[in-house]
N, C-alpha and C positions, 0 to 999 in steps of 0.2 A: 885254394890256389889254382890256376889254369895250368894246363899239362904241357902245352909247348908255347913259349911267349918268343922265343928267336931261333935261329939256327943251331945253337948249341944244344945238342940232343943226345942221349945216349942211353941204351938201353942195357940193363945190369942182366937180367935173367928171363929167359924164355922156357916155361913149361907147356908142353904140348903133347897131346895124343890123340892125334885126327888124321884123317885118310883125306887127300887132295881130291877134288872132284871139280873137272873144269867147270867153271862158271859159264863160259860162252854156250853149254848143251841145253840153252833154252828152247830152241826152235822146236816146235811141236812138230814139224814136218819130217824133221830126221828120224828114222827107224831106229830101233835099238842095234839093229847088225850094223848100220851105217855109223853109228855112233861108237860101237865096239872095234870098226875098223880104223875110224879116224883117232881114236884115242892111243891105241898101242902105238909106243914108240914115237907119236906125231909131237909137233912143236906147238908150243901154246906161249901166250904173253902173260905176264904175271904183273899183278898189282897188289901192294900191301896197303893197309890202312893202320895206323895207330892212334888210338882211342884213349885219352888219359880219363880216368874214373873221378877224380877230384872235382868237386863245385866249387865256385867262386865263393859261396857262402861258408865254405868250410866243411861241407857234406861230402859223400860221394853217392856215385852212380851204384845203387844197391844192385844185386844181382837178379832179382825181379823186374826192375827197369830196364837192365840189360838185356835181359830175355825178352821182354815186351818189346825193346827197338828192334831186337833182331826177327822177331816174329813179323812185326807190322813194316819196317822199313827195308831190311836188307833181304829175307828171305822171298818177299814179295818180287822182290827186283832181280833174285838170282835163286830161282826155284831147285835148278840143276844142282846147287852146292857151293860151298864154299868152305874154308878152314878157319877155325877160331882158336887163338893161341891166348894163353894167360901170360902177362909180363910184368914186370917192375921197371918204372921209368924215371928218367932224371933230367931235369935241366934247369939252365939256368933263366930265371924270371928277368923282369925289366930293370928291378932294383939291385940286382947281383946274386941275390939269395938262391942257394941251390937248393931245388924242390924235388922230392920223391915223392911217387905216388904209384898205385896199382894201375893197370893197364889192360886193354884188351886189343889184339892185332887180328885183321881179318886179310885172308890171302884169297884174291881170287885168280884164276886160271880162265883163259879163253882164246879162241881161235883168232888168228889174224883178220879175218873178216868181220870178227865181232867187235874189233877194238873200239870204233867210234861209238856204237850204242853201250857197249860195256862202261867206256869212259864216261858217258853220261849218266849212267845209273848209278857210277861208283861216287860223282860228285854230286849228285842228289843225296847219296847216304850222308855223305860229309855233313852238307848243308842241313838236313834234319838233325844229326847228333848235335852240332853246334847251336841250333834253334832250342831244341829240348831241353839241352844241359847247360846252357850259357857258357860254351865253349868259345875260347878265339879260334882255333883251328883243329883241325885232324889231318895229322902228316900223311902224305901221301906218297909212296915209292913206287915208281915205275922202272921194270927192268925193260929197256929199250930191244934187247935181243931176245928172240924167242929160246925158250927152256925145253929141253927134252922132257917129256913125259910117258911113263910107260905105268899101265895096271896090271901086268903079267907078273907072275911069280918069278 
């Protein structure tokens, strides 16, 4: 079954143990000290992607397939980092049936000046997942207001 058929979509459980790393820190020209100064207490934009692991043929995207996808499609586009969360999703399919499946959530944080390029790379990731795993869509959630981020204790 497909992960997201329409608007009716609810996440039941999120289990995570990760650290946020701003995805916009991919500019090799930025020095370590300038990155450290920028990150402490600065404002970032946040995007989340929700990936269903159910395949149309009834199979599931395996852990190995997911890891390969992350390495090939996500890490190559956001080498400075992102967060991966495990989840359990639920939605109503086109026939009205309630479908439940495991999911993965990616969280990206990036600077305001990186919004356009980050958005393009995020959409490339979505398209690659849909193509590789025959998905109808990957849900994208953008936080339109900046979030405060600090890496200090």
